[in-house]
N, C-alpha and C positions, 0 to 999 in steps of 0.2 A: 574575668572577661576584659578584653581590651575595647575601650570605647573610642570612636573616632572623635577628633576635635571638631570645632566649628570651622575655623579658618584662621590662617596666620594674619589675615587682614581684618579680622573681626574687631569692631569697636562697639561699645555699649550704646552709642548714639547712631548706629547704623540704621537707616530707615527700614522698618519691617514691611514686607510686601506680601501680597496675595500670590499664590502660586497655583498654576494649573498644569498638570501632567497628563497628557494623553498617551495611551499605550496600545500596542497591537501585538499580535502573536510573535512575529519575528521572521527573519530571513537569513539564509547563509550569506557570508561575506562575498562569495563568488560562486559561479555555477560550475564548481569543480568537485571531484570526488573527495578530496581531502577536506574542503570546506563543508561539504554536505555531511561528512562523517562527524565533524565537530558539532555541527548544528543538530543533527539527529540524535547524537549522544546526549546533548543537553536537554533537548525536547522530550525524547522518549524515556529519559531517566526520571522525569517528574512523576511522582506517585499520583498526582492529580490526573495526569493524562492516561497513564496505564495503571489501573488498580489491580495489580497482581502481586503475589508474595515477592518481596524484594529479591531474595537470593535466586529464586527460580527465574524471575524476569531478567536479572543481571546476566545469567548464563545464556538465555535466549538472545538478549540484546547484543551482547559482545561476542557470543559464539556463532550467531547466525545473521541477524539483521544488519549489524554494522559491517559485516563482511560482504554483503550482497546489495543492499538497498542503496547505499550512497552513489554508486555508479549510475544506476538507473535514474535516481532522483536528479543527479547532476545533468543528465541528458534532458530531462523535462524542464529544469530551470533554464538551460541554455536556450530552449525554444521560446521563452517569455522574457529573457533578459534584455534590457535596453542599454543604450549608450550611457545613460545616467545610472545604470545599475538595476537593482531589484525594483519591479513595479510597486510592490507593497511599501518599500522604504521611500520611494519617490513620492507616492501619493500621501503617505503619512507626513513627510516633510511639508508638502503643500498644504495639508490640513492644518498643521501647526502654524505655518505662516499666516494662513487666512484667519485662524482663530486669534492669533496675536494681534493682528490688525483690528479685528472687531472689538476685542476686549480692551485694548489700549484706547480705543475711541471712547469706551464707557468708563474705564478706570484710570486712564492716563498711565504714568510711569509706575503706579503702585502695583501693577500686575506683571508677573513673569510667566511665560508659557513655554513649555518644553515637551519633547516627545521621547518615548523609549520603547524598546521591544522586550517582551517577556523572555525571549530566547534570542541569542545572537546580539548584534550591536546596532545602535547604542543601547547598553543595558540600563536597567532601572537604577542600579546603584550609582552609575556615573551621572545619570540625570538628576538624582537626588542630591549628589555632591554639588553639582552646578547650581541647582536652585537654592541650596543652603548658602553657598558662597554669595549669591545675589541677594541674600537677606530674606528669603521666604520663611515666614513663621506661621502662615496659615495655608495649608495645601489641600487642593481638591484633585483627586485622581479619577480620571475618566477612562476606563478600559473601553475601547471601541468595539465592544461586543453588545449589540442591542439586546440579545436574549441571554439571560444568565445561564451559565453552566459551571459546575465545580471545576471542570477541566480547563476552562478559559478564565473567566472572571475570578473564580475562587483561587486559581493558581496565581493570578496577579496579586491578589491580596496576600497570599503566602510569601511572595517575593518581597513585598513591602515590609511585612512583619519580620522576616529574617533580616532585612537590612536595618530596620529600626532597632533591633536588638544590639547593634554595634554602635549606635549613635548616642552621645551624651544628651544632646538637646534635640528633642522631638518637636516637630511642628504640630499645631492643631491639624487634625486630619478629617477630611470628609471623602467618602468613597461612593461613587455611583455604581451600583451593582447591576443595573439594567435600565433600558429605556425602550423596551419592545412595544409599548403602547403609548409612547409620548407623541402627542398629536402633531407637532411640527415634523417629527421624523416620518410619521405615516404620510403626511402631506408631501414631504420631499420625495419619498418613494413614488407616490402616485403621480406627481408632476414629471418625474423622470420617465416613467412608463408611458404617460400620455404624450410626452415629447417624442419618444421612440415610435409610438403609434402614428403620430402625425407624419413622420418620415417614411415609415415602413408598412403601415396598415396594421389592423388588429388580427390576432391569430385565432384559430379555432380553439386553442387551449393555451392558457397562460400557466406555466409551471413555475412554482416558487420553490426553489431548491435551497436547502439549508445544510450546513455541515452536519454530518451524522455523529452520534455517540452510541455506545453500546446500549441496547435496550435495558440492560441491568441497571444502568444509572437512573433511568426513569423509575424502575420498580423500587429502587432504593431511596427515592424521594427527590431527585434532581428535577427542577421545574422547567428545564430547557424545552422539552417536547411541547408542553402546554403553552409556553411563551411564543414558540415558533408559530403554533396554530393560531394564537390570538393575533399576532402580527398579520398573518395571512387573512384572517377574517376581517380585521379592520381595514386592511388594504383593499380587499375585494369589495367591501361595502363602499369605500370611498370611490372606487372605480366603477361601481354599479354592476359588478359581475354576478351572475347567477352561480349556483353551486357547481353546475356542469361546465362552466367556462374557465375554471381554474382548479389547481390542485397543489397540495403541499407534498414535497418529496425530500429525501435526505441522501446526501452524497458522501464520498470520501471515506468509505468504511475501510477498516484495516483488521486483518486477522480473520479467524474463523467463527467467532461467536456472533450471535444475532445482534444486529444494530437496529436503530429506529427505521421503520418502513413507512411507506414504500420507498425502495431504493431508486435514486434518480436514473442510474444506468439501465436498470431493468425496465423502468417506465419508458425510457426513450426507445428501447427495443420492442416494446409491446404496443405503444400507441398507434403506429401505422396499421397494425393488424386489427385495431378497433375502429378504423376508419378516420383517425385523426391524422391529417397529412400536413398541417401547418401549425407549428408550435413556436412559442417564444419562451425563453427561460430568463428569470430574474433571480437574484440571490440576495434577499433582504437581510440575511445574517452577516454579510460581508460588507464592512464599511469602506473597503478599498479593494480594487481588483488585484489578484495575486495568482499564484500557480493554480489554486483550486478553481478559480473562475475562468482564467484565460485558457489554460491548457486542458483542464479536466472537463469543463462545461463546453467552452466554445470550440474545442477541437475534438476531444474524445467522444463526448456525448452527441455532438453534432454528427459525427461519423456513425455512431450507433443508430441514430434516428434515420439518416439517409439510407444506410445499408438495409434497414428494415422496411424500406418502402416509403419513408416520409419524403415530402416534396420541398418543404420550406422550413428552415430552422433559423431562428434569430436569438442572439444573446443580447440582453439588455444590460449594458455596463453597470457596475456598482456606482454608488453615489460619488465616490472619490472626493475630489475637491470642488464639486459643483457648488455654486453660490447658495442654492436652496439647502444643500446639506450643511454647509458651514453656518448658515443662518440658524438651522435647527439645532446644531451642536452648540452654537453660541447661546441660544435661548436656554438649552438644558444646563449649560455651565452657569449662566447668570441666575437661574432658578436655585441652583445648589450653592451659590456664593452669598445668598441673601443673609444679611445680619453680620457679615464679616466686613470690617473696615480697618484700614491700617491706622496705627497711632499717629497723632498730630505731632508737629515739630516740637511744640512746647513739652509734650510728654517725653520725647526723645532727649531733649536737653536736660530734663530733670533726671532721667535715667543715667545720663553721662555724669552729672554732678555727683549723684549718689555713688557711682562706681569709683570716681576719683577720690571721694572721701574715704573709701575703703582700700585705696592704694593702687587702683588701676592706672596704668600709664597711657598717655596719649601723645 
């Protein structure tokens, strides 16, 4: 096996730093059919995302899906694309910058903060290369998925493990697998919703929509469904909502098998017939707005609700780079960095002297 080196500029007295890597799902490089084909190929080839026999799925993916879906997906991405590019990438960059500012206030120059995408660019491997060059020897990885699922958080760990197999010098590693019930995160969600209510009023029903997964994942032991419902319960309690004032739904299903229910789109089509004419939707599982919130919720599901007889539909934006969100993530990071301190300068000098005695050049 070939192992990656450390860096051509490495020295044994290089200051060791703390590193924080935030990650999200990913985005195509452009809203074009060819870019979507590359992105979907990487995404849908992940066995964590599609748990089907590999040969059968390869035939379906390359024989059907990648021949038809990229064009349709490109059209959807064009509807949400900004002058700065993908909304998800833009918000993740802003989150990284905000966290860097907060953590450097606490740790000074001893901390490095970076971001990466599980699929697409910038990739996890390139972010790890950069952090290693900057002297990171203790690394905290925070996937920005509040609720754990094997198809998201688990897949991120897979990518780290695959990359580490090629590295000679591995950093100390800590990995945040979920934060669905972290009190500052619940508080940030609640304040975001209350701020929206101040400007737009309260709805008859607050719908909390999470990304769906096949029901089979739940039956096989994935905790995602339970963690989504716990987030909803804690948020509803913080907002003082009764059981009939909110509900939890699941969106973005794919394929023919049964996914977690109730489905968001079916809910939007049925609520007006049940006498609910004013709804608002929030997506607590999304740390940043993206195609699934902007286009699927605020456009498609808005249309479903209004066409079914609804009168008022409101989408409450994701937390994105809001100050309360960055404060919550900063608190989560500091909690998980406890006990890690960079080496002192005298320790680095001693390391350099020992290396020189063994023949290292400076």
